[in-house]
N, C-alpha and C positions, 0 to 999 in steps of 0.2 A: 407509583409502582416503578421499580427498577427493572432493567433488562434481566432476562433470565440468564442462568449460567451459560447456556449455549450462546446467547447473543454476546455476552461479555467475552467468551472465548473467541468468537469471530472478530470482535473489535480489537482485542489484544493481539490477534494474529496479524492484523494490519499494522499495529504499532510496532511489534517485533520486526516485521518485514522492513518497514521504513527505517527504523533505527539501525537495524543490521546493515541495510543497504548503505546508509550514510557512513556508518562507522567503517565498514569494509572499504568503501570508496576512499575515505580519508587515509586509512591504513595503506592502501595500495599506492597512493600518491606519496606517502612518506617513506615507503620502503621500496627502493628501486628493484629489488629482487622479485617482488610480486608484480611488477609492472612491465608491460611490453615496451622496452626502451626504444626500439626502432619505430614502432607505431606512434609512440608519443613524439618522437623527433619529427616525423612526417606531419603530425597534427600541429605541432608547434611552428612548423615552417609555413603552414598555410594560413595566411592572414585574410580575413574578410571584413568587409565594411557592413555594419548593421546599424541602421538608423543614425549614421554619422559617427559611429564609434567603431574603432578598429579592434578586433578581437581575433585571436588565433582559434583554429578549430578545436584545439585542446581546451582552451578556456571556455568555449561555448559548450562543449560536451561535458566538461567538469561542472559548469553551472547548471546545466539541465539535469545532470545526474544528482547533484546535491539537492536541487529544488524538488526533484521527484521523491527523494527520501523524506524530506520534510513534509511534502504534501501527503504521502502515504501515512505518516504518523498523525498528521492533522485529521485525516479521514477517520482513523481509528478513535482518536480522542473525541471527535464530534459524534461518532456513533454511540460512544459511551455516554456522552453528555445528553444527547437527545433522548436516549433511553431513560436516563435518570429524571429528566423533566416530565416524562410521560406519567400521567396519573392513572392510566388504565392500559390493559393489553391492547385495546383498540387504538390508543394513541401511540403506543410503541410500535405497532405493526408497520407503519410506513418506513420507520428507520430500519427495521429488520428487513423489509423488502428491498430497500435501497442497498443495504449491506449485502444481501444475497446477490442481487443483480450485479453490483459493482465487483463483488468477489468472483463471480463466474466470468465476467469479462476479463478481469485481471488474470484469472487462472488460464483462460484461453491465450492471452498474450504471453504469459509466462511459459506456458507449454510450448508455444511456437518459437519463442525467442530467447528465453532466459535459462539459467542453470537451475538445479533442483531446489535450493532453499525457497525461492518465491513460489515454485510449483507446489511444494509441500504446504507452505503457510497459507496460500490462497485456496488450496484444497481443504485444509482444516477450516478456514473461514467460510467457505461455501457450504460445507456440510453443517457447520455450527449454525449458520443463519438459516439454512433449510430446516434443521431440527427445530429451531426457535419459532420459525414461521408455522410449521405444522402443529407444534404444541400450543402456540398461541391461538390458532384456529380451533383446535380441539377444546381448549379452555373456554373460548367464546361461545362455542356451540353447546357446551355442557351447562351453561347458565340458563 
């Protein structure tokens, strides 16, 4: 059994958010007009030692940001994959529940700290996984 349409929408919301995050991050670094030059200058001037490797604060923040985008895409892909492997609604339920919990946590973080695109995408993911969970429970009880 594949994931329901609602679950796929939730997983794709993660993929779009992660891909958009990484692409926007790269675009901001390539286009000085979009970037805060003074902030970047300060971050580039601050060098720190991490595990015997010298990195500027700019490099560390850039690395974390790109890694976050890749990780968010990976979560979405894994949610799609786990749902595809499930042979019944009962087997898909844990992936849907994990998707719901993770989406709600990310929505809370986005609401507190981030601009509107991740807020919207994690809202969509939370609602979609919630719908999928309720529908899956109803389908299981109808049998």
